[in-house]
N, C-alpha and C positions, 0 to 999 in steps of 0.2 A: 108504677104507682102504689104497689103494696110495701115499697121500700121507703117511700117519702113520708108518711105519717110517722112510723116508728124512728126514722131518723131525725125528724123536726122534735119530736117528743125528747128523744136522746140528747140532741145538741142543746135544747131547752134546760133540761136537767142538769146536763154537765155545767152549763153556763152558771145556772144559779146556784149549784153546789161550789163552783169555783169562787163565786162574788161572796157568798158566805164565809168560805174558807179566809179569804184575803180580808175580809172585814174583821173576822174574829181574830185572826193572828194578828192584824194591826192595834187592835183594841189591847191584847194582852202584851205586846211589845213596846206599846208606847211608854214614853217617861215624861211624867207631867209634874214632877216634883223636884225641887230644888235640894241638892245635897247640904248637909250642914256643915258650915266652915268654923273651925276652931279659931276663934280670934284671940284667944289668950296666949299672950306672947310667953314663952318658956325658955330658960336660959340654955338649953341643948338645942332650941330650934333657931336661936338667932344666928345671924350671919355677923362676923367680927364683932360680938358683943352688941349689935344693934338691932332694933327690932326691923322687920322687913319692911314696914310702911312706917317709918318714924319721921320726925321733923327733919328737914333738909336745909 
């Protein structure tokens, strides 16, 4: 019985710390912004001298 209470407290503390670590890591790793796309057609970026998304 003397191992039950410290073991339960340790399990609770470990679970709480693991949950906090996962939430913190997920928050810092999330990507919720779209990258900027350069829509300006430049001559060196053209394929066969035609824009990539031109009239067909």
